[in-house]
C-alpha positions as CSV (number, residue, x, y, z in Angstrom):
1,X,95.5,98.7,92.1
2,X,94.3,95.2,91.6
3,X,97.7,94.2,90.0
4,X,99.5,95.6,93.0
5,X,97.2,93.7,95.4
6,X,97.7,90.5,93.5
7,X,101.4,90.8,93.5
8,X,101.5,91.5,97.2
9,X,99.2,88.6,98.1
10,X,99.9,86.0,95.5
11,X,103.2,86.4,93.7
12,X,105.4,87.5,96.7
13,X,103.4,85.5,99.3
14,X,105.6,87.1,102.0
15,X,107.7,83.9,101.8
16,X,106.0,82.5,104.8
17,X,104.4,79.2,105.4
18,X,102.1,80.7,108.0
19,X,100.9,83.4,105.7
20,X,100.2,80.9,103.0
21,X,98.2,78.8,105.4
22,X,96.3,81.8,106.6
23,X,95.5,82.9,103.1
24,X,94.4,79.4,102.2
25,X,92.0,79.4,105.1
26,X,90.5,82.7,104.2
27,X,90.2,81.7,100.6
28,X,88.6,78.3,101.6
29,X,86.0,80.2,103.6
30,X,85.1,82.3,100.6
31,X,85.1,79.4,98.2
32,X,82.8,77.3,100.4
33,X,80.0,79.8,99.9
34,X,80.1,78.9,96.2
35,X,78.6,75.9,94.5
36,X,81.2,73.1,94.2
37,X,81.5,73.4,90.4
38,X,82.2,77.2,90.7
39,X,85.0,76.9,93.2
40,X,88.7,77.0,92.4
41,X,89.9,73.4,91.8
42,X,91.9,73.2,95.0
43,X,88.8,74.1,97.1
44,X,86.3,71.7,95.6
45,X,84.9,68.8,97.6
46,X,87.1,66.3,95.7
47,X,90.3,68.1,97.0
48,X,89.1,68.6,100.5
49,X,91.0,65.7,102.0
50,X,94.2,66.8,100.4
51,X,93.7,70.4,101.6
52,X,93.0,69.3,105.2
53,X,96.0,66.9,105.3
54,X,98.3,69.8,104.2
55,X,96.7,72.2,106.5
56,X,96.8,70.0,109.6
57,X,100.1,68.4,108.9
58,X,102.3,67.8,111.9
59,X,105.3,69.2,109.9
60,X,106.8,71.9,112.1
61,X,106.7,75.5,110.9
62,X,110.0,77.2,111.6
63,X,110.7,80.9,111.7
64,X,112.5,82.3,108.7
65,X,116.2,82.2,109.4
66,X,117.0,85.0,106.8
67,X,117.7,88.4,108.2
């Protein structure tokens, strides 16, 4: 069951920028409850600026044009 869940949420990622951002926000909230040294690398204090720049980028998000 965990492998299926992983594949659905991580590997396939629904091919959506919005889904990826939403997942990152949820994971960031979970990771912030941990000590800095126990967090995943991309959610440590040293990576916070880069994370926020990517999250709040003014790059437009377009709807997927594939049918």
